[in-house]
C-alpha angles and dihedrals in degrees: 000000000000125000118210113208089204088076093067100074091048094047091046089056090052090046090059091055091047090055092046091053093045095049094044094048094046092049092048091045091047094058095042092042093055091050092049092047092051090048090053096046103036106012102087121226095304091063101023096058096052090046091050091049091051091050093048093050096050095040093044100052128064116266092226091056090051091051094049091047090054097044101036102019105048095059088067085063092049094260110123117182131179119253091253094049091046092051094048093045095049096044092041094052090047097050090045089065092053095042090051090061092048091050093045091056092047093049091050090049090064109094110259091220089073091057091049091049091052091050091049089055091059101266117139121226094267093051093046092050093046100045104026113023107032098049089056094040091054090057093047094048098055098093095051095034091054088066090059092052091053092045092049090053089055096039090054086075090080092071089084084077089070093050098265114146099221121146092289093042093052090047091052091050093050092048092049089056101046100024091225093129099158095051095044096047090045089057090046090051090051090053090054091045091053091049093049091050093051093047092047092053092047093050092049090054091047092050092052092046097054099032116123114198112247095011111143094008123125092003113194 
């Protein structure tokens, strides 16, 4: 097995795109996921049912199929998106469904008495959710939500199927030129492994920093 140092600059360029896609998708999914979670918990049946349907569709169908439908399917409806936009949209909509379930569980873990106390003090539902429930829910959700961040980093590798030269896409191009598939994909795997390790350590530090003893335990 021979390692070619000339691969590193090319793979580093693809790594930057991988991180851009991951961060953008997670941020988009975070916002939409919170909205979906609030719809499910506080929205009543008229909001809860559509949110549940959305979540079931995106969790119940393969991510690759969703990506190909956006990139190759939408043009037949007159909607033409770039490869980057298609990748971000498909992955963002997908992760939003999973994040919504994490956030729903965290919101429901906050003791309901706090919400009732906030309402009794004159807060409306939006204010109570914003200032009382969500700050605690965001702390509670970190351990489970961190899994989604790591999964999204790895799932972003499928965007090479729509011609994007992310880390996986660059690796595939290098391997197709020199036919050293094992060596190239081993280096790509090590890049992902290093990223996952760094992210995991950062999230552990974040969890310890914001943890409040007893928060989320024995929810009523």
